[in-house]
N, CA, C and O atoms as CSV, one atom per row, in Angstrom:
chain,resi,resn,atom,element,x,y,z
A,1,MET,N,N,2.022,-35.465,-55.865
A,1,MET,CA,C,0.768,-35.944,-55.334
A,1,MET,C,C,-0.023,-34.751,-54.813
A,1,MET,O,O,0.530,-33.847,-54.185
A,2,GLU,N,N,-1.281,-34.764,-55.074
A,2,GLU,CA,C,-2.167,-33.750,-54.522
A,2,GLU,C,C,-2.471,-34.140,-53.077
A,2,GLU,O,O,-2.677,-35.318,-52.784
A,3,PHE,N,N,-2.499,-33.166,-52.179
A,3,PHE,CA,C,-2.773,-33.440,-50.777
A,3,PHE,C,C,-3.404,-32.215,-50.134
A,3,PHE,O,O,-3.359,-31.115,-50.686
A,4,SER,N,N,-3.991,-32.419,-48.961
A,4,SER,CA,C,-4.493,-31.285,-48.190
A,4,SER,C,C,-3.761,-31.264,-46.858
A,4,SER,O,O,-3.174,-32.264,-46.446
A,5,LEU,N,N,-3.799,-30.125,-46.194
A,5,LEU,CA,C,-3.094,-29.933,-44.932
A,5,LEU,C,C,-4.091,-29.766,-43.791
A,5,LEU,O,O,-4.998,-28.938,-43.871
A,6,SER,N,N,-3.923,-30.547,-42.734
A,6,SER,CA,C,-4.771,-30.383,-41.556
A,6,SER,C,C,-4.399,-29.076,-40.859
A,6,SER,O,O,-3.324,-28.524,-41.091
A,7,GLN,N,N,-5.288,-28.593,-40.010
A,7,GLN,CA,C,-4.983,-27.376,-39.263
A,7,GLN,C,C,-3.759,-27.595,-38.371
A,7,GLN,O,O,-2.925,-26.702,-38.218
A,8,HIS,N,N,-3.659,-28.783,-37.791
A,8,HIS,CA,C,-2.490,-29.099,-36.954
A,8,HIS,C,C,-1.204,-29.019,-37.776
A,8,HIS,O,O,-0.214,-28.448,-37.319
A,9,ALA,N,N,-1.212,-29.588,-38.986
A,9,ALA,CA,C,-0.032,-29.534,-39.845
A,9,ALA,C,C,0.324,-28.088,-40.179
A,9,ALA,O,O,1.496,-27.711,-40.131
A,10,LEU,N,N,-0.672,-27.281,-40.515
A,10,LEU,CA,C,-0.421,-25.863,-40.813
A,10,LEU,C,C,0.177,-25.140,-39.617
A,10,LEU,O,O,1.108,-24.349,-39.769
A,11,ASP,N,N,-0.354,-25.407,-38.429
A,11,ASP,CA,C,0.175,-24.788,-37.207
A,11,ASP,C,C,1.630,-25.192,-36.967
A,11,ASP,O,O,2.469,-24.355,-36.634
A,12,GLN,N,N,1.919,-26.485,-37.140
A,12,GLN,CA,C,3.277,-26.980,-36.913
A,12,GLN,C,C,4.247,-26.456,-37.972
A,12,GLN,O,O,5.394,-26.136,-37.658
A,13,MET,N,N,3.802,-26.368,-39.199
A,13,MET,CA,C,4.650,-25.826,-40.257
A,13,MET,C,C,5.005,-24.377,-39.957
A,13,MET,O,O,6.155,-23.969,-40.120
A,14,SER,N,N,4.028,-23.607,-39.522
A,14,SER,CA,C,4.261,-22.205,-39.183
A,14,SER,C,C,5.219,-22.087,-38.000
A,14,SER,O,O,6.166,-21.301,-38.033
A,15,ARG,N,N,4.970,-22.859,-36.979
A,15,ARG,CA,C,5.792,-22.820,-35.757
A,15,ARG,C,C,7.222,-23.253,-36.029
A,15,ARG,O,O,8.159,-22.730,-35.426
A,16,ARG,N,N,7.392,-24.209,-36.939
A,16,ARG,CA,C,8.710,-24.791,-37.197
A,16,ARG,C,C,9.405,-24.200,-38.428
A,16,ARG,O,O,10.528,-24.589,-38.751
A,17,GLY,N,N,8.750,-23.274,-39.106
A,17,GLY,CA,C,9.361,-22.633,-40.266
A,17,GLY,C,C,9.539,-23.558,-41.462
A,17,GLY,O,O,10.539,-23.480,-42.176
A,18,ILE,N,N,8.556,-24.438,-41.674
A,18,ILE,CA,C,8.602,-25.369,-42.801
A,18,ILE,C,C,7.528,-24.947,-43.806
A,18,ILE,O,O,6.347,-24.874,-43.467
A,19,SER,N,N,7.941,-24.674,-45.026
A,19,SER,CA,C,7.004,-24.182,-46.041
A,19,SER,C,C,6.224,-25.327,-46.688
A,19,SER,O,O,6.616,-26.491,-46.607
A,20,GLU,N,N,5.120,-24.970,-47.327
A,20,GLU,CA,C,4.338,-25.950,-48.072
A,20,GLU,C,C,5.157,-26.503,-49.234
A,20,GLU,O,O,4.996,-27.664,-49.610
A,21,GLU,N,N,6.026,-25.684,-49.798
A,21,GLU,CA,C,6.911,-26.126,-50.877
A,21,GLU,C,C,7.824,-27.261,-50.407
A,21,GLU,O,O,8.047,-28.222,-51.143
A,22,VAL,N,N,8.348,-27.152,-49.191
A,22,VAL,CA,C,9.196,-28.206,-48.627
A,22,VAL,C,C,8.381,-29.475,-48.408
A,22,VAL,O,O,8.847,-30.572,-48.716
A,23,VAL,N,N,7.165,-29.334,-47.877
A,23,VAL,CA,C,6.289,-30.490,-47.649
A,23,VAL,C,C,6.014,-31.192,-48.982
A,23,VAL,O,O,6.084,-32.418,-49.064
A,24,LYS,N,N,5.705,-30.426,-50.010
A,24,LYS,CA,C,5.433,-31.004,-51.336
A,24,LYS,C,C,6.660,-31.746,-51.863
A,24,LYS,O,O,6.533,-32.836,-52.421
A,25,LYS,N,N,7.834,-31.169,-51.692
A,25,LYS,CA,C,9.079,-31.789,-52.146
A,25,LYS,C,C,9.319,-33.123,-51.428
A,25,LYS,O,O,9.724,-34.103,-52.053
A,26,VAL,N,N,9.069,-33.156,-50.128
A,26,VAL,CA,C,9.264,-34.390,-49.361
A,26,VAL,C,C,8.284,-35.469,-49.821
A,26,VAL,O,O,8.664,-36.629,-49.977
A,27,ILE,N,N,7.023,-35.088,-50.039
A,27,ILE,CA,C,6.009,-36.056,-50.476
A,27,ILE,C,C,6.278,-36.531,-51.905
A,27,ILE,O,O,6.133,-37.719,-52.194
A,28,ASP,N,N,6.660,-35.636,-52.790
A,28,ASP,CA,C,6.879,-36.000,-54.194
A,28,ASP,C,C,8.194,-36.745,-54.423
A,28,ASP,O,O,8.276,-37.595,-55.309
A,29,PHE,N,N,9.222,-36.433,-53.633
A,29,PHE,CA,C,10.549,-37.017,-53.835
A,29,PHE,C,C,11.154,-37.474,-52.504
A,29,PHE,O,O,12.209,-36.978,-52.109
A,30,PRO,N,N,10.505,-38.407,-51.810
A,30,PRO,CA,C,11.023,-38.816,-50.498
A,30,PRO,C,C,12.280,-39.676,-50.630
A,30,PRO,O,O,12.467,-40.371,-51.629
A,31,ASP,N,N,13.134,-39.619,-49.611
A,31,ASP,CA,C,14.248,-40.563,-49.512
A,31,ASP,C,C,13.706,-41.911,-49.042
A,31,ASP,O,O,14.195,-42.971,-49.433
A,32,GLN,N,N,12.687,-41.840,-48.196
A,32,GLN,CA,C,12.059,-43.046,-47.660
A,32,GLN,C,C,10.574,-42.832,-47.480
A,32,GLN,O,O,10.100,-41.712,-47.289
A,33,ARG,N,N,9.848,-43.948,-47.546
A,33,ARG,CA,C,8.420,-43.968,-47.273
A,33,ARG,C,C,8.194,-45.112,-46.297
A,33,ARG,O,O,8.534,-46.258,-46.590
A,34,ILE,N,N,7.629,-44.810,-45.153
A,34,ILE,CA,C,7.394,-45.825,-44.133
A,34,ILE,C,C,5.890,-45.965,-43.953
A,34,ILE,O,O,5.203,-45.009,-43.595
A,35,SER,N,N,5.389,-47.168,-44.206
A,35,SER,CA,C,3.947,-47.406,-44.091
A,35,SER,C,C,3.610,-47.901,-42.692
A,35,SER,O,O,4.187,-48.872,-42.203
A,36,GLU,N,N,2.679,-47.225,-42.069
A,36,GLU,CA,C,2.132,-47.622,-40.779
A,36,GLU,C,C,0.680,-48.009,-41.020
A,36,GLU,O,O,0.194,-47.932,-42.148
A,37,GLU,N,N,-0.008,-48.422,-39.973
A,37,GLU,CA,C,-1.381,-48.904,-40.136
A,37,GLU,C,C,-2.323,-47.839,-40.692
A,37,GLU,O,O,-3.099,-48.122,-41.606
A,38,ASN,N,N,-2.268,-46.616,-40.154
A,38,ASN,CA,C,-3.225,-45.576,-40.539
A,38,ASN,C,C,-2.618,-44.402,-41.288
A,38,ASN,O,O,-3.332,-43.467,-41.652
A,39,TYR,N,N,-1.320,-44.432,-41.523
A,39,TYR,CA,C,-0.672,-43.311,-42.200
A,39,TYR,C,C,0.639,-43.762,-42.817
A,39,TYR,O,O,1.140,-44.850,-42.533
A,40,THR,N,N,1.184,-42.903,-43.666
A,40,THR,CA,C,2.496,-43.119,-44.269
A,40,THR,C,C,3.379,-41.948,-43.884
A,40,THR,O,O,2.943,-40.796,-43.889
A,41,ILE,N,N,4.625,-42.255,-43.549
A,41,ILE,CA,C,5.601,-41.219,-43.202
A,41,ILE,C,C,6.525,-41.054,-44.404
A,41,ILE,O,O,7.154,-42.010,-44.857
A,42,TYR,N,N,6.594,-39.832,-44.910
A,42,TYR,CA,C,7.508,-39.488,-45.991
A,42,TYR,C,C,8.689,-38.774,-45.348
A,42,TYR,O,O,8.501,-37.859,-44.546
A,43,GLN,N,N,9.912,-39.191,-45.697
A,43,GLN,CA,C,11.105,-38.611,-45.075
A,43,GLN,C,C,12.099,-38.174,-46.143
A,43,GLN,O,O,12.245,-38.810,-47.187
A,44,LYS,N,N,12.773,-37.075,-45.849
A,44,LYS,CA,C,13.811,-36.587,-46.760
A,44,LYS,C,C,14.867,-35.855,-45.941
A,44,LYS,O,O,14.546,-35.055,-45.062
A,45,ILE,N,N,16.127,-36.142,-46.241
A,45,ILE,CA,C,17.230,-35.439,-45.589
A,45,ILE,C,C,17.493,-34.149,-46.348
A,45,ILE,O,O,17.636,-34.149,-47.571
A,46,GLU,N,N,17.554,-33.057,-45.612
A,46,GLU,CA,C,17.819,-31.736,-46.181
A,46,GLU,C,C,19.032,-31.141,-45.478
A,46,GLU,O,O,19.263,-31.404,-44.298
A,47,GLU,N,N,19.804,-30.342,-46.201
A,47,GLU,CA,C,20.939,-29.650,-45.603
A,47,GLU,C,C,20.648,-28.161,-45.565
A,47,GLU,O,O,20.068,-27.592,-46.489
A,48,SER,N,N,21.070,-27.545,-44.461
A,48,SER,CA,C,20.946,-26.094,-44.325
A,48,SER,C,C,22.245,-25.566,-43.735
A,48,SER,O,O,23.195,-26.320,-43.524
A,49,ASP,N,N,22.277,-24.282,-43.474
A,49,ASP,CA,C,23.462,-23.681,-42.865
A,49,ASP,C,C,23.756,-24.286,-41.494
A,49,ASP,O,O,24.904,-24.300,-41.050
A,50,GLN,N,N,22.716,-24.787,-40.826
A,50,GLN,CA,C,22.869,-25.357,-39.484
A,50,GLN,C,C,23.242,-26.837,-39.512
A,50,GLN,O,O,23.545,-27.402,-38.461
A,51,GLY,N,N,23.230,-27.478,-40.672
A,51,GLY,CA,C,23.595,-28.884,-40.779
A,51,GLY,C,C,22.540,-29.704,-41.495
A,51,GLY,O,O,21.680,-29.164,-42.190
A,52,LYS,N,N,22.617,-31.022,-41.316
A,52,LYS,CA,C,21.664,-31.940,-41.939
A,52,LYS,C,C,20.471,-32.150,-41.024
A,52,LYS,O,O,20.603,-32.258,-39.805
A,53,TYR,N,N,19.299,-32.206,-41.651
A,53,TYR,CA,C,18.061,-32.451,-40.915
A,53,TYR,C,C,17.209,-33.440,-41.691
A,53,TYR,O,O,17.289,-33.525,-42.916
A,54,LEU,N,N,16.397,-34.182,-40.963
A,54,LEU,CA,C,15.428,-35.079,-41.561
A,54,LEU,C,C,14.063,-34.418,-41.442
A,54,LEU,O,O,13.617,-34.092,-40.342
A,55,ILE,N,N,13.404,-34.223,-42.577
A,55,ILE,CA,C,12.041,-33.691,-42.580
A,55,ILE,C,C,11.113,-34.904,-42.622
A,55,ILE,O,O,11.259,-35.775,-43.480
A,56,ARG,N,N,10.160,-34.956,-41.693
A,56,ARG,CA,C,9.216,-36.073,-41.614
A,56,ARG,C,C,7.803,-35.526,-41.821
A,56,ARG,O,O,7.380,-34.599,-41.130
A,57,VAL,N,N,7.079,-36.109,-42.780
A,57,VAL,CA,C,5.722,-35.682,-43.104
A,57,VAL,C,C,4.806,-36.894,-42.930
A,57,VAL,O,O,4.968,-37.907,-43.609
A,58,PHE,N,N,3.842,-36.779,-42.012
A,58,PHE,CA,C,2.902,-37.859,-41.724
A,58,PHE,C,C,1.622,-37.609,-42.507
A,58,PHE,O,O,1.005,-36.552,-42.380
A,59,VAL,N,N,1.219,-38.598,-43.329
A,59,VAL,CA,C,0.092,-38.423,-44.243
A,59,VAL,C,C,-0.921,-39.549,-44.058
A,59,VAL,O,O,-0.575,-40.730,-44.086
A,60,ASN,N,N,-2.186,-39.155,-43.867
A,60,ASN,CA,C,-3.284,-40.126,-43.860
A,60,ASN,C,C,-3.638,-40.381,-45.318
A,60,ASN,O,O,-4.286,-39.560,-45.967
A,61,ILE,N,N,-3.202,-41.531,-45.824
A,61,ILE,CA,C,-3.389,-41.834,-47.244
A,61,ILE,C,C,-4.787,-42.367,-47.555
A,61,ILE,O,O,-5.129,-42.574,-48.720
A,62,PHE,N,N,-5.599,-42.591,-46.513
A,62,PHE,CA,C,-6.957,-43.093,-46.719
A,62,PHE,C,C,-7.958,-41.969,-46.986
A,62,PHE,O,O,-9.089,-42.237,-47.390
A,63,LYS,N,N,-7.558,-40.725,-46.768
A,63,LYS,CA,C,-8.404,-39.572,-47.080
A,63,LYS,C,C,-8.243,-39.225,-48.554
A,63,LYS,O,O,-7.221,-39.530,-49.169
A,64,VAL,N,N,-9.254,-38.590,-49.104
A,64,VAL,CA,C,-9.198,-38.140,-50.504
A,64,VAL,C,C,-9.467,-36.653,-50.527
A,64,VAL,O,O,-10.577,-36.238,-50.194
A,65,PRO,N,N,-8.498,-35.826,-50.905
A,65,PRO,CA,C,-7.108,-36.174,-51.169
A,65,PRO,C,C,-6.394,-36.552,-49.875
A,65,PRO,O,O,-6.908,-36.278,-48.791
A,66,PRO,N,N,-5.210,-37.181,-49.968
A,66,PRO,CA,C,-4.458,-37.539,-48.767
A,66,PRO,C,C,-4.273,-36.304,-47.866
A,66,PRO,O,O,-4.077,-35.189,-48.349
A,67,LEU,N,N,-4.341,-36.536,-46.547
A,67,LEU,CA,C,-4.294,-35.450,-45.572
A,67,LEU,C,C,-2.985,-35.468,-44.798
A,67,LEU,O,O,-2.661,-36.458,-44.142
A,68,VAL,N,N,-2.233,-34.372,-44.874
A,68,VAL,CA,C,-1.015,-34.236,-44.078
A,68,VAL,C,C,-1.445,-33.985,-42.638
A,68,VAL,O,O,-2.143,-33.015,-42.344
A,69,ILE,N,N,-1.019,-34.872,-41.749
A,69,ILE,CA,C,-1.402,-34.809,-40.342
A,69,ILE,C,C,-0.469,-33.887,-39.563
A,69,ILE,O,O,-0.920,-33.013,-38.822
A,70,THR,N,N,0.833,-34.092,-39.738
A,70,THR,CA,C,1.817,-33.251,-39.062
A,70,THR,C,C,3.128,-33.290,-39.829
A,70,THR,O,O,3.345,-34.150,-40.682
A,71,VAL,N,N,3.994,-32.344,-39.507
A,71,VAL,CA,C,5.283,-32.179,-40.176
A,71,VAL,C,C,6.283,-31.726,-39.128
A,71,VAL,O,O,5.968,-30.887,-38.283
A,72,TYR,N,N,7.495,-32.282,-39.181
A,72,TYR,CA,C,8.544,-31.728,-38.334
A,72,TYR,C,C,9.918,-32.007,-38.905
A,72,TYR,O,O,10.096,-32.837,-39.797
A,73,ARG,N,N,10.889,-31.279,-38.357
A,73,ARG,CA,C,12.286,-31.379,-38.763
A,73,ARG,C,C,13.054,-31.877,-37.525
A,73,ARG,O,O,12.834,-31.395,-36.414
A,74,THR,N,N,13.956,-32.847,-37.735
A,74,THR,CA,C,14.754,-33.353,-36.621
A,74,THR,C,C,16.207,-33.528,-37.038
A,74,THR,O,O,16.502,-33.831,-38.193
A,75,SER,N,N,17.096,-33.335,-36.095
A,75,SER,CA,C,18.520,-33.600,-36.343
A,75,SER,C,C,18.863,-35.044,-36.001
A,75,SER,O,O,19.990,-35.481,-36.233
A,76,LYS,N,N,17.909,-35.789,-35.453
A,76,LYS,CA,C,18.130,-37.182,-35.048
A,76,LYS,C,C,17.897,-38.124,-36.235
A,76,LYS,O,O,17.008,-38.975,-36.215
A,77,ILE,N,N,18.712,-37.945,-37.248
A,77,ILE,CA,C,18.558,-38.706,-38.489
A,77,ILE,C,C,18.716,-40.196,-38.228
A,77,ILE,O,O,17.923,-40.999,-38.721
A,78,THR,N,N,19.731,-40.575,-37.461
A,78,THR,CA,C,19.992,-41.994,-37.243
A,78,THR,C,C,18.868,-42.689,-36.469
A,78,THR,O,O,18.726,-43.908,-36.556
A,79,LYS,N,N,18.089,-41.946,-35.732
A,79,LYS,CA,C,16.975,-42.533,-34.979
A,79,LYS,C,C,15.827,-42.953,-35.900
A,79,LYS,O,O,15.159,-43.953,-35.637
A,80,TYR,N,N,15.595,-42.200,-36.969
A,80,TYR,CA,C,14.428,-42.424,-37.820
A,80,TYR,C,C,14.728,-42.939,-39.223
A,80,TYR,O,O,13.890,-43.617,-39.816
A,81,HIS,N,N,15.883,-42.639,-39.754
A,81,HIS,CA,C,16.211,-42.994,-41.139
A,81,HIS,C,C,16.719,-44.425,-41.200
A,81,HIS,O,O,17.634,-44.788,-40.461
A,82,GLU,N,N,16.142,-45.237,-42.065
A,82,GLU,CA,C,16.489,-46.656,-42.137
A,82,GLU,C,C,17.943,-46.892,-42.533
A,82,GLU,O,O,18.546,-47.876,-42.103
A,83,ASN,N,N,18.514,-46.008,-43.344
A,83,ASN,CA,C,19.902,-46.192,-43.764
A,83,ASN,C,C,20.904,-45.671,-42.747
A,83,ASN,O,O,22.112,-45.829,-42.923
A,84,LYS,N,N,20.405,-45.049,-41.678
A,84,LYS,CA,C,21.247,-44.561,-40.582
A,84,LYS,C,C,22.421,-43.721,-41.081
A,84,LYS,O,O,23.579,-43.972,-40.748
A,85,ILE,N,N,22.089,-42.730,-41.878
A,85,ILE,CA,C,23.124,-41.854,-42.467
A,85,ILE,C,C,23.789,-41.042,-41.375
A,85,ILE,O,O,24.684,-40.245,-41.657
C-alpha cells in the first residue's frame, strides 16, 4: 500500500529505531488489522536478538494516500495482540 508519514511518525520512528522498510512490511503483511473509528492499527510480531516484539502502526485510512500517524514497538504482545501469543 502506498502511504505517507506524518512528522510525528517520522520523529517516533527515528527515536525508536524503526525504519520505513519495517513500517512498510507491517502495513503490507500485518499479522492483524484492527479498525477503529478514525484509524486502522496494523500489527506484526517481529523477533530480534532481544526477543519478540509487536510493531504497531497507526494509519489514518481516510487520507489520500493513507497517513501513518505513529509507530511503536512493544514487548507487551499479550496486551495488544488478539491471539495473545
